C-alpha positions, 0 to 999 in steps of 0.5 A: 506441538501447537506453533501459533501464538509463540515467539520464534526466531525469524528464519531470515534474522541471522542472515540479515543481521550478519549481512549474509542476506542477498538483496537484488543489488547484491547479485553479481555474475561473471562478465555482467553488463550494467544498465541505466535508464534515461528518464523523461525529466519532462512532465508532458510532451511528445517525443519528436526524435531521439538521437543516440548516435553520440552515446552509441560511440562511447567506448564500452557501450554495448547497446541502446534501446528505445520504444521501437525495440519493445515488441508490445509497448504497454503495461499496467496493473489496472489497465495497460495504459503505460508505454514501457519506453516512450518514443517514436515508432512505438506499436502503441498509439500515443506511445510517443507521449511522455506524461510524467518526469519518470517516464522511461525513454531509453535503456543504455547497456554498457560495460560499467555503470559509469560508462552507461551514465556518461552515454545517457548524458549524450542522448538527445531527445526533442520534445514538443511541449504540451500543457502540464496538468498538475491541478487535479480539480482543474483536470477533472473539470476541464477535459482539455488538455487530455493526459491520454488523448484516446480517453476523452476525459481525465476522469478514469474512475467514478464510483457512487454510493446511494443509500437512503435520502441523504439530502433530507437527512441533512436538512432535518439534522440537529447538527451538521458539520461540513469540511474539506480535507486534503491528504498528502502524497507519501513516498514509500522510502523503502531502504533498498531502491529498485534494483535487479539483474537479468539473464538467461537460465540453463533452460533458456528462460529470461530470468529476472532477480528483482524485488517485488510483491507478486512474482507471477504478476511480474511474470505476466507483465513482462511476458505481455510486453515482450509477446512471449509465453509465460514459461519463457519468463522466470521471476525470482525474489531474493531478500527485499528491502521493504515494499509497502505497496511501492513494489506492486507496479513495474520499475526495472522488471520489464526493461531488464527482461527486454535488454536480455531479450534483445541482446540475446538476439545479437548472440550476447548472453551476459547478465545485465544489472541495474541499481537505481539511485535514491533520486531515480527511485523518488521519481520513478515509482508511484506514491500514495494518492493525495485526496481532496475529500468534501464532507457534510455529516448530520446528527441528532442532538442525542448524537446519532448519525443521520446522514452523510454526503461525501465527494472524493477526488483522487489524483491518479497521476499519469497512469492508472496503476492500482487507483481503482482498487485504492479508490474503491477502498476509500469509497467504502471506508469514508463513512468509517465503522459507523451505522449511517442510514442515509449516505451519498458518495461520489468518488473520482480518480483523475489523470494528471501529469504528476507522478502516478499514484498507487498502492501504499500501506492501507491503500485508500484507508488512511485518507478515508479514515482521516476524513471520517474520524475528523468528522466524528471529532467535530460532531462530538465537539459541536454536540458537547459529547465525548468523542469516544462516547459519540463513536460508541453510540454509532459503531456498526453492529452485527447484521446492520447494513453498511453504506453499500447496503450489505452487512460486514462479515460476521465477527465485527469487533470494532466495539471491543477495540474501541473499549479496550483502547479508550479505557487504557487511554484514560476514558472511564464510564460515568454514572450513566455508563457513558464514556468521559475523559477528564484532563487533569494535566493541562497547564494554561501557562506553559508554552508546551501544550498537551493534548490527547486524541482518539480515532478508530477504523477498520480495514478490508483483507484482500482486493476483492470487489468481485475478484476471486481471491486465491492462493496456492501452497504445496507441502511435501512430507519426507520420512519413514515412520515419522515426519523427518523433513517438510518442504513447503512451497509458496510464492508469497514475497518476504518484504520485511514483514516476516511472511516467510517465518509466518508461513513456516510457523503455520505449516508447523502448526498444521502438521504438528511438527517443529518449525526447524524441520521445515524448508521453505521454497519461495518466490520463484515462478519456476518452482511455485504457483500463484499466491497473489500479491503481498499486499492488502493485509491479505498474505497471512490470511490467504497463505494460511488458508492455502497452507492449512489445506495443503497440510491436511491433504498431505497428512491424509496421504501420509496416513495412507502410507504415501512416502513422500506425501506430496499435496497441493492446495488452492484456497479460494476465498468467499466470493465478493461482488463489485459496486453496483454502478448506480447505487454502489450496493455490493459485498466487496470483501470477505474479512476485515480487521479492526483497530482503535488508537489513542495519541498523546502529544505536545505542541510548542505554542512558540514554534508549532512543533508537534511531538508524539509522546504516547500511542496506544494501539489496539488491533484485533488480529484474530490469532497472533501467529507470532506476537513479537512479529505482530508488535513489530508490524504495529510499531512499524506501521505507527512510525510510518504513519507518524511520518505521514502525519507529521513531516513527510512533505512531498512537493511537486510543482507543475509536474516537477518533483522538488523533493527528490532526495531524502535530504529534502523529503524527510522521514522519521529518524530515531529522534522523531519516533513516538516516545512510547507505543503501547501495542494491544493485541486482541484475538477474536477469531475471524470466521473464515481466517485460518485458525481465526487469523485476520490481517494486521499489516495495514490497520495501525496506519489508518487512525494515526493521522486523525488521532494526532490531529484531534490531539493537536486540537485538544491541545490548541483549540485549532482544527487542522484539516490538512497535513502533514502537521509540520511546525510551519503549518501548525504555527500558522494555524496558531497565529491565525487563531 
């Protein structure tokens, strides 16, 4: 009974609809304590003293912990460059520095949240102010002052691509387009702010119930900061209210474990709970990187790309987080899905005193796609060639070298995605088999201007760049003559995307059983082995391969009369290689997904308000596990992208966040979402994907902003090289015209 390609009810649907699902903030235990965190609230300085005496005397305060109480005061995914708590007596050099407003300074544990908040307000912190570095270009050019004095520079990552002779190619090009693009910060704005509860379990392990994207990474980060063996730490993920990359890095995980650890030393074994307010969440976790991307692209008069020179500057904020991975993606994706014989790229990630920036759906892809697709649109405009036709003439083909001198993995389907999407959007071929779009709807007398735009792209699956992607799964088969019960164990997180339902559906397919007899044990380090992060569009692909391998081994044991039949499998993805430091040559990823989008919009010429009327989005997912869930991912990604492109304006000034509430940082509501979305699911099997599956979670987000900007240009004749396209920004552009 093949289970793939069918619409089945999500395993968590009923519990979430009825309110039975338990999120971290819903967990409560008898006799629990409450914790609040004192944030720096200060973008750059040295803590000279922390006076907790008044706070400690507040009735109901159980303990207050500062930097001196952290055994190993450092953590970080990319590099352990961040103190757990900032302050004097840290075992980490320069651990007394605060580098952004959300740096954590002290933990207050009390009998109630109100008491903890009251005590927090009585803690006195003395700072020596340091110059605030908020301009990324200035931080890059001038090594003084340094965000991290031990680094010697504010540039912490630099990638290069050198392919051919871009200088000569641009000098000899018939047409050159030169532009500077600026992409904004974006807040994840997931429904559930950071929350969790910690306690010692019956086996003496510090247990943290929390929301995240990689239980085993959380376990490692906590163990490292507390100088404890991994098996002394247990991480459990219950229901999680969204993630989008925003839960990859630590928020409350380490400090919850630290509080339980230190209280246990005092003989106090009471659960400790914390829930961040929305304002705390807005300043306390990382954002999407803002980029400055400088481009010079050249082409022949026939519309063939000849060369591209690109400089990318990413504001990394106060700490590294996942910036190198994000920058790596942007570096390879900044030339788009095109064959360009001569390419030069320099990309940089730079420390500032802004909120740290890290992974966000598409990590690096949306910024790169905006600059690449805008360049293609401007070249098409300058050459007088239809924008779809220009893309079709330059799309990369099987076996052609990319900018990093290696071909994409076999199974490139960007041309199929472009063709299906464009034709659905109204493009047709003329008598020369060239694509053309004839606009029959324009009304020059109306103040409501209509426009249409096109964009496309591709997205890697997994982190890779030399990292050996891996994923574990276990299958247990119970019964006598037939399989009556299946236990599937897998560590992958369910962050709202339907992963756990997909795991069960893939296991059912591999075993040829009903999904109803499968019990999933998930996201608990005590019961599951490492599956890697739920990010980078990797989990369905990686989990599917691991589950497929485990089902095959379990069935083999079942056929050999083993009862129960229990099998584990670790899937190792094809090996990849990092950038060559001088040329960038590498084989960075083992699989990709391909996407194309058409956007139709209106622009009110009197107010500048842009309204998306229709989006057509074609995604090659290889094999749809559950078509309904795939459409949900496409629509969710497009709405999130629409917020990014139109209205989400995160403002920081001199390191201070001015938009720390959802009343000042606006995200789309039902009144702002596109009027119509047409999701087209393409299924060209990936060569190494399980049952041909590719990832889909991030792809829809990539082309939306450039497609919308092109639609606005089509409507108004004005190019916007910076977004979000708020009414104010568009109106100013129109008045300048």
